[in-house]
C-alpha positions in Angstrom: -17.0 -8.0 -4.8 -17.2 -4.4 -3.7 -14.3 -2.4 -4.9 -13.5 1.2 -5.9 -10.4 2.6 -7.7 -9.7 6.3 -7.0 -6.6 7.8 -8.7 -5.0 4.3 -9.0 -5.7 3.3 -5.5 -7.8 0.2 -4.8 -10.4 0.5 -2.0 -12.2 -2.7 -0.9 -13.0 -4.7 2.1 -9.4 -6.0 2.4 -7.7 -2.6 2.1 -6.8 0.2 4.3 -9.3 3.0 4.7 -9.1 5.8 2.2 -9.0 8.9 4.1 -10.3 12.3 2.6 -9.5 15.6 4.1 -12.4 17.8 3.3 -10.9 21.1 2.7 -14.2 22.6 1.4 -13.9 26.3 1.6 -11.8 26.6 4.6 -9.1 28.1 2.5 -11.3 31.4 2.6 -10.7 31.8 -1.3 -6.8 32.3 -0.8 -4.8 29.9 -2.9 -1.8 30.2 -0.4 -4.1 29.0 2.4 -5.3 26.2 0.2 -1.8 25.1 -0.3 -1.1 25.2 3.4 -4.2 22.9 4.0 -3.0 20.6 1.2 0.6 20.3 2.6 -0.7 19.9 6.3 -3.2 17.2 5.2 -0.6 15.2 3.2 1.8 15.3 6.2 -1.0 13.9 8.3 -1.1 11.0 5.9 -4.4 11.3 4.1 -5.1 9.8 0.7 -6.8 12.7 -0.7 -7.8 16.3 -0.3 -11.2 17.6 -1.5 -12.6 21.0 -2.5 -16.1 22.3 -3.3 -17.1 23.8 -6.7 -20.1 25.7 -7.5 -21.4 27.8 -10.3 -23.0 30.2 -8.0 -25.1 32.2 -10.6 -26.9 29.0 -11.8 -26.9 27.3 -8.5 -28.9 29.8 -6.3 -32.1 31.6 -7.1 -31.6 35.4 -7.8 -33.4 36.1 -4.4 -30.9 33.9 -2.5 -28.1 35.2 -4.4 -28.8 38.8 -3.7 -30.0 38.3 -0.1 -28.0 40.2 2.5 -25.5 38.1 4.2 -24.1 40.0 7.4 -22.5 37.8 10.0 -18.9 37.1 11.6 -18.4 34.3 8.8 -19.4 36.5 5.7 -17.0 37.2 3.0 -19.5 39.4 1.2 -22.4 41.8 1.8 -24.9 39.3 -0.1 -24.9 35.7 0.0 -23.8 35.6 -3.7 -20.9 37.8 -3.0 -19.9 35.6 -0.2 -20.0 32.6 -2.2 -18.1 34.1 -5.1 -15.4 35.4 -2.8 -14.7 31.7 -1.7 -14.7 30.2 -5.2 -11.6 29.2 -7.0 -11.5 29.4 -10.9 -9.6 27.4 -13.6 -6.2 28.9 -12.9 -6.3 28.3 -9.2 -7.6 24.7 -9.7 -4.8 24.0 -12.2 -2.2 25.4 -9.8 -3.7 23.3 -6.9 -3.9 20.2 -8.9 -0.1 20.4 -9.7 0.6 21.2 -6.2 -1.4 18.0 -5.0 0.7 16.0 -7.5 3.8 17.2 -6.2 2.7 16.2 -2.8 1.5 12.8 -3.8 -1.9 13.3 -2.8 -5.2 12.9 -4.7 -7.2 16.0 -5.3 -10.8 16.1 -6.2 -14.0 18.1 -5.5 -17.8 18.2 -4.8 -19.8 19.1 -8.0 -23.0 21.0 -6.8 -24.2 21.7 -10.4 -23.8 20.8 -14.2 -21.4 23.6 -14.9 -19.3 22.6 -12.0 -19.2 19.0 -13.1 -18.2 20.0 -16.5 -15.5 22.3 -15.1 -14.0 19.5 -13.1 -14.3 17.1 -16.0 -12.2 19.5 -18.2 -9.6 19.5 -15.5 -9.4 15.7 -15.4 -10.6 15.2 -11.8 -10.1 11.6 -10.7 -13.4 11.3 -8.8 -16.5 13.3 -7.9 -18.2 13.9 -4.6 -22.0 14.5 -4.5 -23.1 16.3 -1.5 -26.0 15.1 0.8 -28.1 17.9 -0.5 -28.0 16.3 -3.8 -28.8 12.8 -3.0 -32.4 13.4 -4.4 -31.2 15.4 -7.4 -31.4 12.4 -9.7 -30.8 14.6 -12.8 -27.4 15.6 -11.4 -26.5 12.1 -10.3 -27.1 10.7 -13.8 -25.1 13.7 -15.3 -22.2 13.0 -13.1 -22.3 9.3 -13.4 -21.9 9.7 -17.2 -18.6 11.4 -16.8 -17.4 7.9 -16.1 -15.3 8.8 -12.9 -15.7 7.2 -9.3 -18.6 8.8 -7.5 -18.6 9.5 -3.6 -22.1 10.1 -2.5 -23.1 11.4 1.0 -26.5 10.4 2.3 -27.1 12.9 5.1 -30.8 13.8 5.8 -31.9 10.8 3.8 -33.9 7.7 4.3 -33.2 4.3 2.8 -35.7 4.8 -0.1 -33.7 8.1 -0.9 -30.5 6.0 -1.1 -31.9 3.2 -3.2 -33.2 5.9 -5.6 -29.9 7.2 -6.0 -28.2 4.0 -6.3 -30.6 2.8 -9.0 -30.0 6.1 -10.9 -26.2 5.7 -10.9 -25.5 2.0 -11.1 -26.7 1.3 -14.6 -24.5 4.2 -15.8 -21.5 3.9 -13.6 -20.7 1.1 -11.1 -17.8 3.0 -9.4 -19.8 4.1 -6.5 -19.2 4.7 -2.9 -22.1 5.4 -0.4 -21.3 7.4 2.6 -23.3 7.2 5.8 -23.5 10.8 6.8 -25.5 13.1 9.5 -26.1 16.5 8.2 -25.5 18.3 11.1 -22.5 20.6 11.8 -21.1 19.4 14.1 -23.0 16.1 14.5 -23.5 14.7 18.0 -22.4 11.1 18.7 -26.0 10.0 19.3 -27.1 11.1 15.9 -24.3 9.3 13.9 -26.2 6.1 13.6 -23.0 4.2 12.7 -25.2 0.7 12.3 -26.4 2.2 9.0 -23.0 1.2 7.6 -23.9 -2.4 8.2 -27.3 -1.7 6.6 -25.8 -0.3 3.5 -23.4 -3.2 3.2 -26.3 -5.6 3.4 -28.5 -3.6 1.0 -25.8 -2.7 -1.4 -23.4 -5.5 -1.6 -21.7 -4.4 -4.7 -20.6 -0.9 -3.6 -18.0 0.3 -1.2 -19.5 2.0 2.0 -17.9 4.7 4.1 -18.6 7.6 6.5 -18.7 11.3 6.1 -17.9 12.2 9.8 -19.0 15.6 11.1 -18.5 14.6 14.7 -15.9 16.5 16.5 -13.5 13.6 17.6 -11.8 10.8 15.9 -12.9 7.6 17.6 -16.2 7.1 15.5 -14.2 6.9 12.3 -12.4 4.0 13.7 -15.7 2.3 14.8 -17.0 2.9 11.2 -13.9 1.2 9.8 -14.6 -1.9 12.1 -18.2 -1.9 10.9 -17.0 -2.0 7.1 -16.4 1.6 6.1 -13.5 1.9 3.6 -13.8 5.6 2.9 -13.8 8.3 5.8 -14.1 12.0 5.1 -13.4 14.4 7.5 -13.4 18.3 7.5 -9.8 19.6 7.9 -8.3 23.1 9.1 -5.1 24.3 10.4 -6.8 26.8 12.8 -10.2 26.3 14.5 -10.3 30.2 15.0 -10.0 30.9 11.1 -13.0 32.7 9.6 -15.7 30.4 8.4 -18.6 28.2 9.5 -16.6 24.8 9.0 -13.6 25.4 11.0 -15.2 24.7 14.3 -15.9 21.0 13.6 -12.9 20.5 11.5 -9.9 18.5 12.6 -6.8 20.3 13.1 -3.4 18.7 12.1 -2.9 16.8 15.4 -6.3 15.5 15.3 -6.1 14.4 11.6 -2.6 12.7 12.3 -4.2 10.7 15.0 -7.1 9.7 13.0 -5.0 8.5 10.2 -2.8 6.8 12.6 -5.7 4.9 14.2 -7.4 3.9 11.0 -4.1 2.6 9.7 -3.6 0.4 13.0 -7.0 -0.9 12.9 -6.8 -3.7 10.3 -3.8 -4.9 12.0 -5.6 -4.8 15.5 -8.6 -6.8 14.0 -6.2 -10.0 13.5 -7.5 -13.2 12.1 -10.1 -14.1 14.6 -8.2 -17.2 15.9 -7.6 -17.0 19.6 -4.0 -18.0 20.4 -1.0 -17.2 22.4 1.2 -14.8 20.8 5.0 -14.7 21.1 4.8 -11.1 22.5 2.6 -12.4 25.4 4.9 -15.1 26.5 7.4 -13.0 28.7 4.8 -11.0 30.6 2.6 -14.3 31.2 5.8 -15.9 32.7 5.9 -13.4 35.3 2.3 -12.9 35.8 1.0 -16.4 35.8 1.3 -19.0 38.6 2.6 -22.7 38.9 1.8 -25.3 41.5 4.6 -25.4 44.2 5.1 -27.2 47.7 3.6 -24.9 50.2 6.2 -26.3 52.7 8.9 -29.1 52.9 7.2 -32.3 51.9 8.6 -35.8 52.4 8.6 -38.5 49.8 5.5 -40.7 50.0 3.3 -37.9 51.1 -0.2 -38.1 49.8 -0.9 -34.5 48.8 -3.5 -32.4 50.3 -4.7 -28.9 49.2 -2.9 -27.6 52.3 0.4 -29.0 50.8 0.2 -27.0 47.7 0.2 -23.4 46.6 0.1 -21.4 43.4 3.0 -18.9 42.9 4.8 -17.0 40.3 6.5 -17.1 37.9 4.4 -19.6 35.9 7.3 -21.7 34.5 5.9 -25.0 35.8 2.6 -26.9 36.3 -0.3 -24.7 35.6 -3.2 -24.3 38.1 -5.7 -26.2 36.0 -3.9 -29.5 36.9 -4.8 -28.7 40.7 -7.5 -31.3 41.0 -5.3 -33.8 39.1 -2.4 -33.9 41.7 -4.3 -33.4 44.8 -4.6 -36.9 46.5 -1.7 -38.4 44.7 1.5 -39.6 46.3 5.0 -37.9 46.0 7.9 -40.1 44.6 10.4 -37.7 46.2 10.8 -35.0 48.9 10.2 -31.5 47.9 11.5 -28.2 49.4 9.2 -25.1 50.1 8.3 -23.3 46.8 9.8 -26.2 44.6 7.7 -26.5 41.5 5.7 -29.7 41.1 5.7 -31.9 38.0 3.5 -34.7 37.0 6.6 -37.0 37.0 7.0 -36.4 40.7 3.6 -38.3 41.4 3.0 -42.0 41.6 
């Protein structure tokens, strides 16, 4: 049975969707803004908030770290300075971890390298995210797997063989794995989401939870993903699209995240049990909308009924129209007034 436990919450085919608000670096390196994002996400009803952790000096080549980075979203003159400006250290993470606990929302982060994985492990993170760019990074996958916590792995830019390789690297070490269908496009166009891969993943990897890392601008595709079997949905989150940073433009603001969570919570109820039946809530509207067989005009007793003698009119509190052929040609036992409902007991 596919089942995952993150921070005490069970995730499986028979549960609600586990919704992750991807904060990433939308906090702009400002802990007060991070708290604002945490609080807003919690008020939207998400299950978890997620950050990103990089050890920039070891993660990037010197050439990339020192390369000029001059654009409207830059927080530093070089790419390294930009990334360092956005990075939280131990004190900030501890404060945010305490704040998330106060809010009652799970906090974890993406580990982009070994040192970041160790950093998060020392803080007791309840789960680890692996970004799409590290799906082929088998050494990092195995390293994080050995930490013994649930792993949520994005698969953007990959083919099925890449996903199989990652699966086989992780599962012998750590069976608490979730695979996310993902399109590494920011924002992603609907035609590129390929949500049917969720079905493929469920067939190919029947022992792991499957989900969606959704970079599309709207909220409807996450609901479609749930119907296909996704039980984890990750969505980028901000409180202001106009804030400085590359991710804000395709992140959900609170009104969108609130609707997304609402719709995902409603979906299991809307799916029902698959048995077609009349529901109690339908009876009153149907009484008004449906029709019964009535006399089209005054009819004498002994009349052999023709189609012209009968009509179908609302409300539908009498003999239903599917009995039409059963009553035409039968003789009336009694006289009937116009619009009076016909019953089978009125016929010889």
